TILO-301888 format. One line per field, with one value per residue (C-alpha): z, y, x. Coordinates in nm, 3 decimals, always signed. Layout:
<recs>
c3	c(Z_...)
c2	c(Y_...)
c1	c(X_...)
</recs>
This chain:
<recs>
c3	c(+3.281_+3.432_+3.728_+4.041_+4.342_+4.367_+4.586_+4.689_+4.342_+4.196_+3.819_+3.738_+3.398_+3.297_+3.142_+3.289_+3.035_+3.013_+3.151_+3.516_+3.666_+3.796_+3.933_+4.032_+4.376_+4.389_+4.706_+4.983_+5.261_+5.338_+5.626_+5.672_+5.778_+5.558_+5.698_+5.368_+5.517_+5.576_+5.204_+5.113_+5.323_+5.192_+4.839_+4.944_+5.036_+4.706_+4.518_+4.306_+4.385_+4.777_+4.831_+4.674_+4.614_+4.401_+4.055_+4.038_+3.879_+4.090_+4.137_+4.408_+4.375_+4.512_+4.481_+4.401_+4.447_+4.216_+4.389_+4.659_+4.939_+5.143_+5.418_+5.454_+5.460_+5.190_+5.058_+4.941_+4.574_+4.345_+4.457_+4.148_+4.203_+3.983_+4.040_+3.789_+3.601_+3.619_+3.547_+3.249_+3.026_+2.710_+2.500_+2.700_+2.500_+2.164_+2.034_+2.188_+1.977_+1.755_+1.979_+2.234_+2.560_+2.708_+2.964_+2.957_+2.825_+2.472_+2.285_+2.410_+2.401_+2.048_+1.937_+2.127_+2.016_+1.726_+1.915_+2.223_+2.424_+2.459_+2.684_+3.008_+2.929_+2.890_+3.061_+3.175_+3.394_+3.744_+3.776_+3.742_+4.111_+4.213_+4.180_+4.388_+4.691_+4.705_+4.697_+4.978_+5.192_+5.186_+5.261_+5.549_+5.710_+5.713_+5.816_+6.132_+6.234_+6.271_+6.435_+6.146_+6.068_+5.775_+5.767_+5.495_+5.502_+5.294_+5.396_+5.105_+4.865_+4.629_+4.832_+5.151_+5.376_+5.691_+5.936_+6.092_+6.059_+6.114_+6.518_+6.538_+6.446_+6.550_+6.261_+6.373_+6.266_+5.868_+5.790_+5.899_+5.626_+5.249_+5.182_+5.449_+5.624_+5.998_+6.078_+6.050_+5.995_+5.711_+5.559_+5.535_+5.360_+5.108_+5.051_+4.975_+4.749_+4.534_+4.514_+4.387_+4.119_+4.031_+3.972_+3.749_+3.521_+3.655_+3.901_+4.184_+4.292_+4.661_+4.861_+5.063_+5.348_+5.481_+5.814_+5.856_+6.203_+6.355_+6.082_+6.240_+6.153_+5.851_+5.572_+5.233_+4.972_+4.891_+4.655_+4.398_+4.626_+4.853_+5.048_+4.973_+4.592_+4.616_+4.797_+4.546_+4.255_+4.397_+4.470_+4.128_+3.959_+4.089_+3.846_+3.856_+4.101_+4.021_+4.344_+4.630_+4.920_+5.251_+5.570_+5.558_+5.182_+5.002_+5.305_+5.394_+5.223_+5.459_+5.725_+5.837_+5.924_+6.276_+6.282_+6.069_+6.169_+6.367_+6.671_+6.808_+7.159_+7.426_+7.494_+7.775_+7.644_+7.285_+7.007_+6.874_+6.743_+6.916_+6.616_+6.285_+5.991_+5.803_+5.776_+5.929_+5.644_+5.635_+5.369_+5.191_+5.517_+5.767_+6.113_+6.351_+6.345_+6.175_+5.823_+5.661_+5.304_+5.075_+4.748_+4.534_+4.278_+4.009_+3.933_+3.750_+3.368_+3.280_+3.297_+3.141_+3.032_+2.673_+2.605_+2.305_+2.173_+1.812_+1.689_+1.561_+1.207_+1.369_+1.308_+1.584_+1.782_+2.066_+2.349_+2.608_+2.748_+2.946_+3.147_+3.508_+3.684_+4.013_+4.043_+4.285_+4.289_+4.622_+4.872_+4.639_+4.636_+5.014_+5.033_+4.705_+4.888_+5.154_+4.938_+4.777_+5.079_+5.215_+4.898_+4.874_+5.246_+5.296_+4.931_+5.133_+5.454_+5.268_+5.081_+5.439_+5.582_+5.843)
c2	c(+4.334_+4.504_+4.636_+4.454_+4.592_+4.814_+5.095_+4.998_+4.902_+4.801_+4.845_+4.703_+4.715_+4.588_+4.308_+4.016_+4.129_+4.513_+4.812_+4.773_+4.619_+4.914_+4.990_+5.246_+5.221_+5.387_+5.459_+5.397_+5.578_+5.918_+5.986_+5.633_+5.632_+5.383_+5.170_+5.168_+4.907_+4.672_+4.737_+4.641_+4.329_+4.211_+4.247_+4.048_+3.752_+3.750_+3.824_+3.557_+3.435_+3.402_+3.042_+2.727_+2.607_+2.901_+3.042_+3.180_+3.530_+3.806_+4.077_+4.365_+4.449_+4.794_+4.966_+5.321_+5.538_+5.799_+5.980_+5.954_+5.946_+6.279_+6.241_+5.855_+5.922_+5.853_+6.187_+6.005_+6.062_+5.761_+5.602_+5.509_+5.287_+5.097_+4.810_+4.792_+4.485_+4.439_+4.076_+3.947_+3.715_+3.756_+3.557_+3.239_+3.255_+3.329_+2.966_+3.007_+3.287_+3.066_+2.775_+2.713_+2.590_+2.322_+2.453_+2.829_+3.116_+3.127_+2.962_+3.131_+3.471_+3.434_+3.284_+3.596_+3.891_+3.744_+3.815_+3.688_+3.836_+3.490_+3.653_+3.487_+3.491_+3.875_+3.982_+3.634_+3.592_+3.555_+3.852_+4.068_+3.955_+4.216_+4.472_+4.284_+4.230_+4.612_+4.709_+4.400_+4.543_+4.872_+4.703_+4.523_+4.825_+4.977_+4.626_+4.604_+4.960_+4.756_+4.459_+4.223_+4.008_+3.758_+3.477_+3.224_+2.918_+2.592_+2.314_+2.053_+2.034_+1.696_+1.418_+1.605_+1.759_+1.870_+1.693_+1.918_+2.268_+2.627_+2.588_+2.291_+2.474_+2.778_+3.000_+3.227_+2.973_+2.978_+3.251_+3.003_+2.772_+2.825_+2.679_+2.859_+2.567_+2.603_+2.253_+2.203_+1.825_+1.832_+2.153_+1.973_+1.696_+1.936_+2.104_+1.756_+1.685_+2.013_+1.979_+1.610_+1.742_+2.034_+1.786_+1.570_+1.862_+1.841_+2.059_+2.011_+2.173_+2.219_+2.397_+2.743_+2.745_+3.108_+3.242_+3.578_+3.695_+3.993_+4.017_+4.199_+4.059_+4.205_+4.221_+4.074_+4.145_+3.915_+3.817_+3.834_+3.982_+3.707_+3.737_+3.398_+3.451_+3.742_+3.556_+3.290_+3.523_+3.677_+3.334_+3.165_+3.524_+3.426_+3.242_+2.866_+2.870_+2.557_+2.541_+2.722_+2.611_+2.779_+2.642_+2.285_+2.303_+1.987_+1.778_+1.924_+1.622_+1.391_+1.506_+1.490_+1.837_+1.753_+1.704_+1.995_+2.293_+2.562_+2.601_+2.932_+3.030_+3.319_+3.384_+3.606_+3.847_+3.817_+3.578_+3.334_+2.971_+2.657_+2.548_+2.699_+2.470_+2.772_+2.925_+3.248_+3.312_+3.223_+3.361_+3.508_+3.758_+3.732_+3.620_+3.722_+3.389_+3.332_+3.291_+3.025_+2.884_+2.684_+2.744_+2.471_+2.548_+2.318_+2.214_+2.479_+2.472_+2.529_+2.220_+2.157_+1.783_+1.746_+1.780_+1.769_+2.057_+2.256_+2.616_+2.843_+2.712_+2.355_+2.172_+1.931_+1.970_+1.893_+2.181_+2.153_+2.490_+2.685_+2.968_+3.023_+2.888_+2.776_+2.397_+2.484_+2.825_+2.755_+2.925_+3.239_+3.214_+3.233_+3.648_+3.657_+3.508_+3.702_+4.033_+3.934_+3.839_+4.178_+4.387_+4.187_+4.243_+4.613_+4.684_+4.514_+4.664_+5.003_+4.915_+4.767_+5.117_+4.948)
c1	c(-3.774_-3.467_-3.626_-3.762_-4.008_-4.309_-4.179_-3.862_-3.752_-3.412_-3.329_-2.996_-2.772_-2.435_-2.296_-2.033_-1.759_-1.870_-1.706_-1.946_-2.234_-2.465_-2.782_-3.048_-3.253_-3.579_-3.805_-3.540_-3.665_-3.515_-3.255_-3.113_-2.743_-2.562_-2.272_-2.078_-1.847_-2.126_-2.239_-1.888_-1.874_-2.193_-2.047_-1.740_-1.912_-2.061_-1.775_-1.558_-1.209_-1.295_-1.232_-1.111_-1.485_-1.539_-1.420_-1.075_-1.178_-1.034_-1.240_-1.250_-1.593_-1.592_-1.906_-1.915_-2.207_-2.291_-2.625_-2.885_-2.656_-2.532_-2.273_-2.374_-2.722_-3.005_-3.161_-3.484_-3.341_-3.256_-2.947_-2.708_-2.400_-2.138_-1.913_-1.605_-1.560_-1.171_-1.082_-1.254_-1.084_-1.293_-1.056_-1.180_-1.507_-1.414_-1.490_-1.842_-1.955_-2.143_-2.208_-2.490_-2.381_-2.610_-2.849_-2.714_-2.920_-2.756_-3.007_-3.311_-3.129_-3.048_-3.375_-3.551_-3.316_-3.104_-2.790_-2.626_-2.317_-2.122_-1.841_-1.938_-2.339_-2.348_-2.689_-2.744_-2.449_-2.458_-2.262_-2.547_-2.644_-2.417_-2.672_-2.897_-2.645_-2.588_-2.954_-3.010_-2.748_-2.930_-3.260_-3.118_-2.981_-3.321_-3.470_-3.230_-3.361_-3.702_-3.539_-3.574_-3.287_-3.227_-3.022_-2.926_-2.709_-2.637_-2.835_-2.742_-2.470_-2.531_-2.664_-2.497_-2.773_-2.826_-3.042_-3.304_-3.433_-3.279_-3.366_-3.111_-2.790_-2.595_-2.645_-2.363_-2.108_-2.239_-1.953_-1.685_-1.610_-1.611_-1.943_-2.161_-2.306_-2.349_-2.271_-1.873_-1.860_-2.118_-1.935_-1.616_-1.790_-1.958_-1.616_-1.475_-1.736_-1.716_-1.365_-1.431_-1.660_-1.432_-1.141_-1.362_-1.457_-1.829_-2.036_-2.307_-2.588_-2.759_-3.011_-2.971_-3.218_-3.319_-3.520_-3.652_-3.708_-3.867_-4.145_-4.458_-4.807_-4.971_-4.721_-4.832_-5.086_-5.374_-5.503_-5.221_-4.973_-4.898_-4.571_-4.482_-4.546_-4.327_-4.065_-4.092_-4.051_-3.765_-3.578_-3.663_-3.511_-3.164_-2.941_-2.962_-3.252_-3.485_-3.714_-3.867_-4.066_-4.166_-4.279_-4.284_-4.331_-4.304_-4.318_-4.638_-4.859_-4.698_-4.906_-5.250_-5.461_-5.490_-5.110_-5.012_-5.232_-5.079_-5.306_-5.352_-5.250_-5.241_-4.865_-4.858_-5.134_-5.009_-5.164_-4.942_-4.920_-4.818_-4.611_-4.487_-4.550_-4.711_-4.337_-4.500_-4.719_-5.108_-5.334_-5.032_-4.987_-4.697_-4.851_-4.543_-4.371_-4.059_-4.054_-3.838_-3.802_-3.549_-3.437_-3.292_-3.001_-2.892_-2.537_-2.342_-2.421_-2.052_-1.856_-1.509_-1.595_-1.729_-2.082_-2.314_-2.453_-2.520_-2.403_-2.642_-2.640_-2.784_-2.431_-2.383_-2.055_-1.896_-1.824_-1.535_-1.576_-1.281_-1.260_-1.312_-1.645_-1.788_-1.813_-2.118_-2.308_-2.465_-2.171_-2.180_-2.567_-2.636_-2.602_-2.798_-3.095_-3.052_-3.062_-3.369_-3.563_-3.462_-3.538_-3.861_-3.974_-3.876_-4.081_-4.366_-4.318_-4.358_-4.642_-4.805_-4.737_-4.539)
</recs>
């Protein structure tokens, strides 16, 4: 299962400490002019070493396109690309060759395949999300031509969270701080919390919120291809993602039907809704309103303080992990959430013939 999508489809390859990460994008519309600087800027948003709240691993994450593009335009052929791994410290992981790290994929990979790449997690590493950001950047370019814009931001770190929804903030301020939170005051508190848990040898989780504007009516394939189900699958396939909800989500049970139903109105000759508790999707199909959702991420599994575990022989031991790791995955997950939303939405737009 190294491919995602139906028509606009990404197949990814590579390991964290291999020579490169790479992918093949199939089904991209022909004749799309690609802004290569924009694609690179999206990778820079995800890359390690960009601030003091991320891992210190230094990678330029320069993408090299191998096929499917001629004179900066898509040809309709498979788009092949690679991103080299430049700054691996495999020696940091030598003592982990036979030890299962708590809450990592080591045990499950070893149990399923009889082998696992302990160097940074191998294929299970979040470095694989590089390929999703490349495909997502291309999808964003196509979606922009359709006046569809995707914006994700950090809405919670630990117990520090924003009060209100996406309409209550100037989302253009998201990229003005290291944690990618549109509220400067809350961003400062989130940064302080991340630095505190880092000093303690620990980690912390949080929530990424996302809004998609400009989606036309009719995107989504009932019954088993509902748009929200596709978005959920896309988000829960991201490393460390633990929860997904859209619209009012888990707050919906707090309201009565009379309070929560989105009443239809005639808005200057266009059918619309007075409210948008549904999150822009009804019956699995987009209704023309903003689509918004949240993704919950757990605290980073790799921490430097001691933890109890066992080795591949079942011997109990204590592990203290070295290496370079994010004390919180959320800030770097923001562009990944946007990318998976873009890939999913473009794929479904193509299937709907829009």
